[in-house]
C-alpha positions in Angstrom: 111.7 118.3 83.4 112.7 118.9 87.0 114.5 116.1 88.6 113.2 114.6 92.0 116.8 116.6 93.6 115.7 119.9 92.3 112.1 119.5 93.9 113.5 118.7 97.1 115.3 121.9 97.3 112.7 123.9 96.1 110.5 121.9 98.8 113.5 122.4 101.8 113.7 126.2 100.7 109.8 126.5 101.1 109.4 124.5 104.4 112.1 125.4 106.9 112.9 123.6 110.0 110.6 124.2 112.8 110.5 122.6 116.3 109.8 120.1 117.2 111.4 118.7 114.0 115.1 118.9 113.8 115.7 116.9 110.5 113.2 117.6 108.0 113.0 117.1 104.3 116.1 115.5 102.1 116.8 112.6 104.5 115.5 109.1 104.7 113.3 109.9 107.5 112.2 112.9 109.7 113.7 113.5 113.1 111.1 115.1 115.8 112.4 115.9 119.4 109.2 116.0 121.3 111.4 116.6 124.4 115.3 117.0 125.5 115.2 113.1 126.2 114.2 111.3 123.0 113.7 111.9 119.5 111.3 110.3 117.5 112.1 109.3 113.5 109.3 109.5 111.2 109.5 107.7 107.5 106.9 107.3 104.7 106.9 105.6 101.2 104.2 105.5 98.5 103.9 102.9 96.1 102.1 102.2 92.9 101.0 99.1 91.2 102.7 99.4 87.7 105.9 101.0 89.0 107.2 99.3 92.2 105.4 95.9 91.6 103.1 94.6 88.9 99.6 93.1 90.0 99.7 91.1 87.5 102.3 88.6 88.2 102.7 90.1 92.0 100.6 88.8 94.8 99.0 91.5 97.1 101.0 89.8 100.2 104.2 90.5 98.4 103.0 94.1 97.4 101.7 94.8 101.1 105.4 93.3 102.4 107.4 95.4 100.3 105.5 98.6 101.1 106.7 98.1 105.0 109.9 96.5 103.9 111.2 99.7 102.1 110.1 102.2 105.1 112.0 99.4 107.6 114.8 100.0 105.2 114.6 103.9 105.9 114.6 103.2 109.6 117.6 101.1 109.7 119.4 103.8 107.5 118.6 106.2 110.1 119.6 103.6 113.2 116.1 103.1 114.7 113.7 100.2 115.4 110.6 100.2 114.5 107.5 101.2 117.0 104.2 101.5 114.9 102.7 101.7 111.5 100.3 103.5 109.3 98.8 102.0 106.3 97.0 103.8 103.7 95.3 102.3 100.7 93.5 102.9 97.5 91.9 100.1 95.7 91.1 100.1 92.2 87.3 99.7 91.6 87.9 96.8 89.0 89.3 94.3 91.4 87.1 91.4 91.2 87.2 90.2 94.8 87.8 92.7 97.4 87.7 90.1 100.3 90.4 88.1 98.9 92.7 91.2 97.7 92.6 92.9 101.1 93.2 89.4 102.8 96.1 88.5 100.6 97.3 92.5 101.2 97.3 92.2 105.0 98.8 89.0 105.1 102.1 90.4 103.6 101.4 93.2 105.9 101.1 91.2 109.5 103.7 88.8 108.7 106.4 91.3 108.4 105.2 93.4 111.1 105.3 90.7 113.8 108.7 89.4 112.5 109.7 93.1 113.8 107.7 93.1 116.9 105.7 96.4 115.8 101.7 96.8 115.2 99.6 98.6 112.6 98.4 101.6 114.7 95.8 103.3 111.9 95.7 104.6 108.4 93.0 105.2 105.8 91.1 103.1 103.0 89.9 104.4 99.9 88.7 103.2 96.3 89.3 104.6 92.8 89.6 104.3 89.0 93.2 104.4 89.1 96.0 101.8 89.9 96.4 100.5 93.3 98.5 102.5 95.8 99.8 102.3 99.0 101.3 104.3 101.5 102.9 103.1 104.5 104.2 105.2 107.4 106.3 104.1 110.3 107.3 105.5 113.4 110.9 104.4 115.2 113.5 105.3 117.7 117.0 105.3 117.4 119.0 102.2 118.7 122.0 104.6 120.0 121.4 108.1 121.4 120.5 109.9 117.9 119.5 108.8 114.8 122.1 108.5 111.9 121.6 110.8 109.4 122.9 110.9 105.4 124.5 114.4 106.0 127.5 113.7 108.5 130.0 112.1 106.5 133.5 113.1 107.7 136.7 113.6 105.0 138.8 110.5 105.9 135.7 108.1 106.6 135.7 104.7 104.7 132.5 104.0 102.9 130.9 100.4 103.0 128.1 98.6 101.4 125.8 96.0 103.6 125.6 93.4 100.4 125.8 92.9 96.6 124.0 95.0 94.3 122.2 95.3 91.0 119.8 93.0 89.3 117.0 93.1 91.9 114.3 93.0 89.6 115.6 89.8 87.4 114.4 87.6 90.4 111.8 90.1 92.0 114.5 90.0 95.2 113.1 93.6 95.5 110.2 92.1 96.6 111.7 89.7 99.3 114.5 91.1 100.3 115.4 91.6 104.2 115.4 95.3 105.9 119.3 96.0 107.4 117.8 96.4 110.9 119.8 93.7 112.7 123.2 95.3 110.9 122.1 98.7 111.7 121.6 97.9 115.3 125.3 96.3 115.6 126.8 99.1 113.8 125.3 101.7 115.5 125.8 99.8 119.5 129.2 99.1 118.7 130.6 101.7 115.5 128.4 104.6 115.3 128.5 105.4 111.6 129.4 108.7 110.7 126.8 108.7 108.0 124.1 106.2 106.4 121.1 105.5 103.6 119.4 102.7 102.2 120.6 102.4 98.7 117.2 102.4 96.7 117.7 104.6 93.8 121.2 103.1 92.8 124.9 103.1 94.4 125.8 105.9 92.1 123.1 107.9 92.6 122.5 107.6 96.5 126.2 108.0 96.6 126.1 111.6 95.1 123.1 112.5 97.6 124.9 111.1 100.8 128.0 113.1 99.9 125.7 116.7 98.2 124.2 116.5 102.1 127.5 116.1 103.6 129.6 118.8 101.5 132.1 116.0 100.8 133.1 114.0 97.8 134.0 110.2 97.5 136.3 107.8 95.8 134.9 104.3 95.0 137.6 101.5 94.6 135.9 99.9 91.4 136.7 96.1 92.3 135.7 96.0 95.4 132.2 97.2 94.5 130.3 93.8 95.1 128.1 92.6 92.2 125.0 90.4 93.0 124.8 86.9 91.6 121.7 88.1 89.9 123.5 90.3 87.2 123.7 88.0 84.3 127.3 86.4 84.6 127.2 86.5 80.4 127.4 90.1 80.7 130.5 92.1 80.1 132.1 93.1 83.5 131.6 96.9 82.2 127.8 96.1 81.8 127.7 94.0 85.2 129.7 96.9 87.1 127.0 99.4 85.8 123.9 97.3 87.2 125.5 97.3 90.4 125.8 101.4 90.4 122.8 101.9 89.3 119.7 99.2 88.9 118.5 100.4 92.4 116.0 98.5 94.5 118.6 97.2 96.5 117.7 97.9 99.8 121.3 97.6 101.2 123.4 100.1 103.7 125.2 102.4 102.0 127.4 103.2 105.0 130.4 105.9 106.3 132.3 104.8 109.1 135.5 106.0 110.9 138.5 104.9 108.9 139.8 102.9 111.6 137.5 100.1 111.4 139.9 99.0 107.8 142.4 97.9 110.3 140.0 96.2 113.1 139.5 92.3 112.6 136.4 92.1 114.6 134.5 94.6 112.4 135.8 93.3 109.1 135.2 89.5 110.2 131.2 90.6 111.0 131.1 93.0 108.3 132.2 89.9 105.3 130.0 87.7 107.4 126.9 89.6 106.8 127.8 90.0 102.7 129.5 93.4 103.1 132.5 95.1 101.7 134.2 98.6 102.0 134.3 100.1 98.5 135.8 103.5 98.7 136.5 106.5 101.2 135.3 110.1 101.9 137.2 113.0 100.7 137.0 116.9 100.7 136.7 117.3 97.1 132.8 118.5 97.4 130.1 117.0 95.3 132.6 115.2 93.5 132.5 111.0 93.1 135.2 109.4 91.5 135.6 105.8 90.4 139.1 104.6 90.4 140.5 101.3 89.3 142.3 99.1 92.1 145.8 99.7 90.7 144.9 103.4 91.2 146.2 103.6 87.2 142.9 104.7 85.9 139.9 106.8 87.3 136.7 108.6 85.9 134.4 110.9 87.4 131.0 108.8 88.7 127.7 109.7 86.7 124.8 109.8 89.3 123.0 107.2 87.6 119.8 105.8 88.9 116.1 106.2 89.5 114.8 109.6 89.5 111.2 110.6 90.0 109.7 112.9 87.4 112.7 112.2 85.0 112.7 108.4 84.4 110.0 105.6 83.9 110.5 102.6 85.7 109.1 99.8 84.9 109.1 96.2 86.6 110.7 93.8 84.0 112.9 90.9 83.6 116.1 91.7 82.6 117.8 95.3 84.0 117.7 98.6 82.5 119.8 100.3 79.7 120.7 103.9 79.2 118.9 105.4 76.2 119.4 109.1 75.4 119.9 110.1 78.9 117.0 108.1 80.5 116.9 105.1 82.5 114.9 102.6 80.4 113.9 99.1 80.9 115.3 96.3 79.1 113.7 92.7 79.2 115.4 89.1 78.2 115.6 87.8 74.9 112.4 85.6 75.3 109.9 88.1 75.2 108.9 89.4 72.1 108.2 92.9 71.1 105.2 94.4 72.4 104.1 97.4 74.3 105.2 97.9 77.6 102.9 100.6 78.7 100.4 103.1 76.9 102.5 105.4 74.9 105.9 105.0 77.3 107.8 102.2 76.0 108.7 99.6 73.4 109.8 96.4 74.7 112.2 94.7 72.4 114.9 92.0 73.0 117.8 94.7 71.5 116.4 98.2 72.9 113.9 100.1 74.7 112.6 103.5 73.0 110.0 106.2 73.9 106.9 105.2 71.7 107.0 108.7 70.4 110.3 107.9 68.8 108.8 105.1 66.9 106.2 105.8 64.6 105.7 102.2 63.8 107.2 98.6 64.7 110.5 100.0 64.1 112.6 98.1 66.7 114.4 95.8 64.1 113.5 92.3 65.3 
């Protein structure tokens, strides 16, 4: 099956850049230059019930908040402040109380829009027989003279993340995270990052995307990668590290910065106070990402594990993910009983998760 990355490469070849677009498909957002003196950044994301949240356990308010927040995270990654939003929704006809559902949904949207001082300028509404879907488009303008791209990392740059990673699905952090707009503004006004992107699909796969776009490689310092407290302490260190590398839905910033920030006390103090960590460096070994131990005695090539559209099936469950047959499958905690997770896709079990096509009967072993 075609991966998301392959699909985007085909789109880039099919739809070349034409003015006023100066940065198109492949970054966290598109950059338009309507005149010589200003850039405008456009970001958009579609979220689906059953993929990005579960309305059986998530309020419409939190779903609406997340739909806006993930776009704010994209703007933060581009070094931009939000200006306006456009919200389009498809509401299932099976919703028992349309008025209450929409009131709750737009309450979540309104709260985060007010927090970041922008308004909803338009959108569209539809009803259908499928699951709830919401698409948000945000416009933004750069904090500095121009947006920050993912494609401009430089050899010798230091790599940093803005906070600990992994376990975001376990405690519903993916619904309540704070977009890193203030930290993005501080970086752009004081340090001008070489490149930035947000970590939505997992550090490993998002790092590989940044390095591919920049024509560079990377070395990650294994012991410097911050692991979130939401990742169970009872797991082995190797498993906890894998959660940090591939769980995704963290919405922290991955940043490439000039190497001299390492020696700057002001940067280190502010970055650490914000929860950030220096985790590696950019190399000239194009497309190759290496995970290296702190003593330098061991290293291995970093697999691009994480979420890929058209390749993995992601469900919001309570205990992270596990690789099965080269695909990232969700796992749930041992308090749950074995049961179908979603029609013909998965069986969930306290020991493993597998496609139902591989399980002709209840053969999970519990």
